[in-house]
N, C-alpha and C positions, 0 to 999 in steps of 0.2 A: 437300943432295939435288938442288936445282935445277941446280947446276953439273954434277951427274951426268947429268941429262937433256939439258942443253945440249951436253955433250960427245957424247952419243949421236947427236944430230942432226948435229953437225959431222962425225962420222965416216961418215955415210951416203954411198952412191954418188950421183952427180948425178941419175940417172934415178929413184932412190928418192925423192929430195927433190922432184922434179917431181911424182911420183905423189902424195906426201903433200900437197903444196901444192894440187893440183887437187881433193883430197878435201874441201876447205873448201866449195867450191860445191855439191858433192853433199850435204854435210851440211846446208847452209842449205835447199836444196830439199826434202830429206826432212823437216826440222824443220817447215817451213811446212805441208807436206802432212799430216803426222801430226796436227797440231793442228786444222786446219780441216775435215778430211774428215767426221768424225762430226757436227760442228756444222752443216756444209753439208747433210748428209743429213737431219738433224733439221728444218732449215728447209724442206727440200723436202717434208716430210711423212712421211718413212720412220719406222717404229717402231724401238724399241731392239732388238726381235727381228730386224727386217730388217737392221739394222746388224751384229748378231752373225753373221747368215748371210753377208753380204757380206764381212766380215772373215775368217770361216772359209773362204770360197771362195778368197780370195786365198792363204791359207796352204796350203790343199789343192792349189791349182794349182802353187805352188812345189814342194811335195813330189812331185807326180806328174811334173813336168817336169824335175826335177833330174838323174835318171839319164840320160834322153835328152840333156840338155844336156852331160853329161860326155863323151858320144860326139861330139857336134857340135863341142865346143871342140878336140878332137884334129884335126879336119879343117880348121877355118877359122882356128885360132890363138886364143890367149888375148886378145890386144889387140883383134882384130876382134870377138870375143865380148863383151868389156867395153864397147866403144864402141857396138855394136849394142844392148846392154841398156840403156845410158843414153839412147839415142835413142828406144827403145821407151817407156821411162818418161816421157820428155818428151812423146811423142805421147799417152800415156794421161792425163796431167794436163790437156792441152788438151781431151780428150774429157770428162773430169770437169767442166771448167768449162762446157762447152756442154750436157752431158746433163742431163736432168731426169726421165726415166722410169727405171723399174727395169731395163729392158733395156739402156738406154744406160750406166747406172752399172755394170751387170754386165760389159758389154763392156770398159769402161774399167778395171775392176778386174782382169779377165783379162789385158789387155795390160800393165798395170802389174806384175802378178805374173810374167809371162813376162820382162819387162825385169829385174826383181829377180833372177829365176832365173839369167839370163845373167850378171848382175853377180857374184852370190855364188859362182858356179861358175867364175869366172875371175879375180876381183880378187886374192885372196890368193896364188894360184899365180903370177900375173903379177908382183906386187911381189917375191915370193921369187925369181923368175927374174932380176930385176935386181940382186939381192943377190950379193955375192961370198963370203960366208961364213955359217955357221950362226949366229954371233953377230949378224951384221947382220940376218939374218932375224928373230931375236927382237926386236931394237930396232925394225925396220921395222914389225912386227906391232903392237907396243905403241903406237908413235907414230901409226900410221895410225888406230887406233881412238880414240886420244886426240883427234886433230884432228877426226875424224868426230863424236864426242860433243860436243865444244866447239861446233862450228859447227851441229850439230843444235839445241843449246840456243839459239843466236842465231836460227836459223830459227824455232824455236818462239815466241820472243819476238816476232819480226816477224809471225808468223801471227796474233797477238792484236790487232795494230794495223793491219795492211794492210786489213782490211775497213772500218775507219773512214777510212783515208787514201784508198783507191781502192775504194769500194763497187761491187759488181756489180749485175747486173739480175735474173738468176734468183734469186740470194740475195746477201747482202752479201759472201760469200766467193768469188764467181765469179772476179774478177780476181786474187785471191791464188793461185788455181791456175795461172794463166798466168805469174805471176812465179816460182812454184816450178818450173814446167816449164822456164822460161827458164834457171834456174840449172842444172838437170840437163842440158839440151841444151848449154849452154856448157861445162860440165865435160866432157861427152863429146867435144865438138869439140876442146877443148884437149888432152885426152889422145890423141886421134887425131893431132894435129899434133906434139905435143911428145915423145911416147914412141916409142922404136924398136919395130919390129914383131918383130924377132928378137933373141935374145941367147942365146948358147951359154954355159952354165956349165960350164967345163972341169973344175973340181974335182968336180962332181956326176957327170959322165960317167966320170971316172977312178975315182971311188968305186964307181959301178955296175959297172964292169969288174972292179975288184978284188974286189968282193963276189961276182960271178959266178965268178971264178977260184977264190976260196976255197971256194965251194960245190962246185965241180967236183972240187977236190982232196980235200975232206973225205969224199966218197963217201956222205954222209948221204942218206937217203930224203926227198925233198921233200914227199911227200903228208902225213905226220903234221904236219910243220911248217906246211904250208898250212892244215890244219884248225885248228891251234892259233891261227894268225894270224886266220882268219875268226872264231873264237870270241871272240878279243880285240876285234876290230872290232865285233862284235855287242854286247858288254858296254859298250863306249864309246858305241855308238849308243843304248843304253838310257839311259845317263846324259844324253846330249844330248836325248833325247826328253823327259826330265823337265825339262830346261832350257827347252825350247820350251813345255811345258805351263804352267810357272810364269810364263813371259812372257805367254802368251795369256790367262791368267785376269785379268790386271791391266793391263798396259802399253797395249794398244790402247784401253782404256776409261777411263783416268784423267781425261781431260777431261770425259767424261760423268758420272763419279762426283763430280768437283769441282763440276760445274754443278748437279746435282740433290741430292746429299747435303749440300752446304754452301752452295748457292745463290750460287755465285761468278759474277761476270761474265767475259766473254771476255778482257778485258784483264788481270784478276787471274789467270785460269787460265793465260794465256800467260806472264805474268811468273813465276809459280810453277814451271811446267814448264820454262821457260827456265833458271831458277836451278837446277832439278833437273838440267838438262843440263850445267851447269857442274860439279855434283857427280859426274856421270857421267865428265866429263873428268878430275877429280881421281882417281877410281877407276882409270881407264885408265892414267894416268901413274904412279900410285903402285904398281900391281900388281907390275911386274917388280922394283922396289926392295924391296918387302916379301918377295917370294919369294927374292930373293938372300940375304936375311938370316935368314928363318925356315925356308926350305925349303918345297917343294911340299905335303908332307903336313900340316904344322902350319897352313899358310895355308888349305888346303882345309877342315880341321876348324873353324877359327875362323870362316871366312866362312859356312859352312853354319849354324852356331849363331847367328851374328850376324844373318843374314837371317831365320831362323826366328823369333827373338825380336822383331825390329823389325816384321815384317809381321803377326805375331799381335797386337801392341799396336795396330796400325792398325785392327783390327776393332772395337776398343772405342769406345764413344761418347765424344767429346772435343771441346774447342773447336777451331775451324778453325786457329788459330795452332799448337797442339800437333801437330795432324795434319800441317800443312805442314812442321814441323821433322822429324817422322818420315819424311815423304816424301823430304826432301832426304838424310838420312843413309842411308835405304834405297837411294837411287840410287847412292851410292858403293859400298856393299857388294854390291849386285846386279850392278853392272858389273864389279867385281873378280872375283866368283865366276864369271861367265860368260866373261870374258876368260881367266881362269886355266884354266877347263875347256877352252876351245877350244885355247889354246896348248899346254897340257900334253898333251892327247890327241893333237894333231897331231904334237908332238915325239916322242911315244912310238911312233908308227906308223912302220914301216919305209918307206923311200923308195919302194920299188916298190908299196906299198899306199896311198900318200897320195891318188892320184887317186880310187881306189875309196872310200876313207874320206870324201873331200870330198863325194861324192855321197850316201853313206849318212848322213853328218852332216846334210846339208841336208834329206834326206827325213825323218829322225827328228825333227829340230826342227820341221819344217813339220807333220808329222802331230800332234805334241803340241800345237803352236800351234793347229791347226785344231780339234781336239777341245775344247780349253779355250775358244777364242773362241766357238765355237758354243754351248757350255754357258753361258758368261758372259753372252752376249746374252739368253738366257732368264731368267737370274738377275736381271739388271738390269731386264728388262721387268717383273718382279714387284716392283721397287723394293727389292730386297734389296742395298743398297749396301755393307754391311759383310761379307757372306758371302764374296765373292771373296777377301778378305784372309785369312780363316780357312782357306779351302780352299787358298790358296797356301802358307800355313804348313804345312799337313798334307802337301802335295805336296813341299815342300822337305825335310821330315822323311823322307819315303819316298826322296827322292833321296839324302839322306845315308846311309840304310841301304844303298842300292845301292852307293854309293861305298865305304863302310866294309867291307861283307861280300864284295863281288865284284870291285871295280875297284882298290882301293887297292894291294894287294900286287902285282898284275900291272903296274900303272902304275909303281910305284916300281922294279920290276926292269927294266922296259923303259927307263926314263929313265937308270938307273944303268948299264945296258949300253951306252948310247950316249955316255957321258962318258969 
């Protein structure tokens, strides 16, 4: 299997390899930030409810800004949008390090969210732009997320020890924000220098022209087809909403849950979450291999059931070691499910609708994340540390029902029609 993935990387275009390589710095910065933010806010005196509000504000900002970002990227270009987003994220982490008041933290969260909005609305489209074939797009997508999750895990591990190595003044975590920001800023600068600004994909242009000619010859009425396409995008967005909701209930608060449910220290928390990041990497790298052998439908069904069972078990009272094992295997399954969902949905969408779907996808995920994060903040404020896992299992069950009853058939037909 490993030779299969080594060959995938060797076959990538030079600009795609540069893009994936610079993702490592981005992953380290995000990993450090994701671990220390909540702990930093707790040390500043913010309540768990406040943390939930700040987290949900970030997700809401991404959702509201995503559609305008889709229009902006058309005017300034994907590369400029990506670099600007990474530099905004760098600026926000500097503000997080210096800020101590609710107002300063809120401004920093808004800037960070705008930066992430710019990144998620340009990154995938840009790396696809550097690809020369549909096959390379699939390989690039899988490897990009694999590298991101691997180095996010490394960043998470570093986040647990940087406060000891370089303790700050406002809190122990202050200087760790500056290091994380430096990683994001350097990644943005390298991408600005190494990646080309324009790249015309001739095959895509030819395909678009052929598609238009075929439509003109057929004489079919476009309006019913357009309504059907929008209906399909809305169903996919509903599935993505569920993905964002299940993420928002747990992922932003795992460090808080480990700290208060199991009384773990920062070093142990960072070590466990870093190891979990490695399992995310395994899930990212294995997903295309499994789909190639099982097919999309069987893989979807298995991953939904797998995630429902594992996260439901995590709601039960248990020793720390058992919980840690479940957390690790959940990481693999959760990453596989979300990567499969993103890649299969985007592949099933017609080329002319992909920019629209990219915005709808980001909005849907952000709205789901916002609702769940806001709710989870209040749940944790009441010291109900097991309840988010039970609610996540229920939400995953609903997501599976949406997939099985509404999305599965249409998704299969769209994917088969493109092969």
